N, C-alpha and C positions, 0 to 999 in steps of 0.2 A: 175683464175683457181689456186687452192691451190695444194700444193704437196700431201695433203691427198687424193685428188680426183683422183690421178694417180693410186693408189693401188686399187685392187678389194677387195670386201668383202670376197671373197674366200681365204682361208688360208690353209697351210699344217697342219699336226697334232700338230706341235709345235708352231703354231701361226704366221708363216712367211707369209706375204701377197703375193698373186700372182700378177704378173705384167700383165697388159692387152696388147694384141697385137693390134696395131692401123692399121686396114685394110684400112680405108678410111681417109686419112689425112685431106682433106678439110672439111669433115663432123665433124671430131674431133675438128678442130680449129674454127668451127662455120661459115664456108662459105669461099668464095674466097678472102675475105679481112681480114681473121683472122690473128691475131698477132702470131708470132712464138717465140718471145723472152721469154715470161713467160713460155710457155710449155717446151721450151728447157732447161731453168734454172731449172724447176721442175724435168725434166728428169735427169739432172745432180745430183740434190739433192737425187733423188731416187737411182741412181747408186751408189752414195757415201754411202748411208745407206746400200745397199746390200753388198758393198765391205767391210764395217766395220763389218757387221755380218759375212761375209766370213772369215775375218782375225781372229775374235774371235773364230769361230768354228774350223778353221784350227789349232789354238793353243790348243783348247780343245781336238781335235782329237789326236794331238801329245802327249799330256799329258796322255790320256787314253791308247794309244798304248805303252807308256813307263811303265805305271802303271800295266796293265793287266798281263804281264809276271812275274812281281815281286810278285803279289798276287798269281798267279798260282804256282810259285816256292815255296813260303812260305806254301801254302796249301799242296803241295806234301810232304814237309818236315814234317809238322804236321801229315799227314796221315801215313808217314813212322814211325814216333815215336810212333804213336798209334798202328800200326801193330806190331812193335817190342815189345811194352809193352804187347800187347795181346798174342804174341808168348811166351813171358817169363812166363806169367801166366799159359799157357798150359803146358810149360815145368815143372813148379813147381808142377802142378797137376799130371803129369805123371812120375815124377822123379823116383819114386820107381819101376816103371815098365820098365824103360829103362835099357838096358844092357850096352850101350855105355856111360859111365859117362863123357868121354871127350867132347861129343857133347853137353851135358848139361852145362858143364863148359864154352865152347865156346860161347854158347848163352847168358851166364851171364856176359861175359867180357864187360867192358865199350867200347862204340863205339868211334873210332878215326875219327875225321873229321877236315876240315879246314874251317875257317871263314874269311870274308873280313874285314880288318881294314880300308882300303881306296881303291881307284880305282886300285892300283898296288901292294898292300901289303896284304898278307894273313898270318894267324897264324894257328898253329895246336892245337887242344884241344881234351880232352877226355870227352865224355858225359856220365854221370851216368844215370841210369834208372830214369825217371821222369814222372810225370803225369801232369806237369805244363809247360807252355811256356809263354814268354813275347812278346807282339806284340806292335809295334809302331803304334800309332793312329794318328800321325801328331802333329805339334806344340810342338815338344819335349815332347810328352806324351807317356808313355809306361805303359801298364796294364798287370797284370798276369791273365791267363786263364787256366782252365783245358783243356786238349787236345780235348775232344769232343766239348766243347764250342768254342774253338779256330777254330776248323774245320768248325763248323756251321757258325761262324761269317765270316770266310774267304770265304766260299762258297756263302754267301749272298752278300758279297762285290764284288766277282767275277761276279756273275750273274748281279748285278746292273751295274757294269762297262762295261760288254759286251753289255748289252741292251742299255746303254748310247752311246757307241761307234757306234752301229748300227744306232741309231737315228741320231747321229752327221753326219755320212757318208751320210745318206739319205738327211739331211738338206743341206749339202754342194752341193750335186748334184742338189737339187731343187733350191738353191740360184744361182748356175751358169747358170741354165736355165733361171731364171728371169733376170739375168744380160745380157745375150745374147739378150733376148727380148727387154729390155730397150735400149740397144745399137743399135739394129735394128730400134726401134722406133725413136731414135734420128737421125739416118742417113736418115730415110724416111722423117721426118719433114724438116730436113735441105735441102735435095735434092728437096723436093716439093717447098720450099721457093726460092731456086736458080732458078728452072724452072719458077716460077711465076714472078720473077724479070726480067728474060730474055724475057719472053713473053710481059711484060709491056714495056720493053725498045724497043723491036721491034715494038710494036703497036704505041709507041710514035714517032718513026722515020718515 
């Protein structure tokens, strides 16, 4: 009996194989004289594979849960800059019709903000009106984008990350169900073997 034969052909949407529940241990082992060493070893191999996948997916989930708030925060900032720029354009178009010149001047003042230098250090800066932002793409790569392009890119990345997180959570739940099934199978085969040995010992006496 190979470890491949343990897994069912049925899989979840991401290709993780489903573990079978062994309802009849004796039938599964091939009769009352069936060997348990190889099946138990194969069960342990299967459990180890499920635990390895679980560890990888848990790490992936943590990475996505850290990444999604950063993407959302960046997208909110890009949207804010775009709204501010659109507001300035409207002010420029209506400047001749406005009686309150101070409100126009206030809308044109540079925006004062703080930005993070490291985990505990922030600096203050003035942002001039701009239609361009720079986004980190990873691997120490930064690219310049127009505000609408940056917003579109960030929304697509956010949608992708949220979809991936949902799938990862579903996979983790599925994996833990399969682990439980395999652990139950292991206990059932082990207990069946203990009972068989006891009965044979009593019959021999």
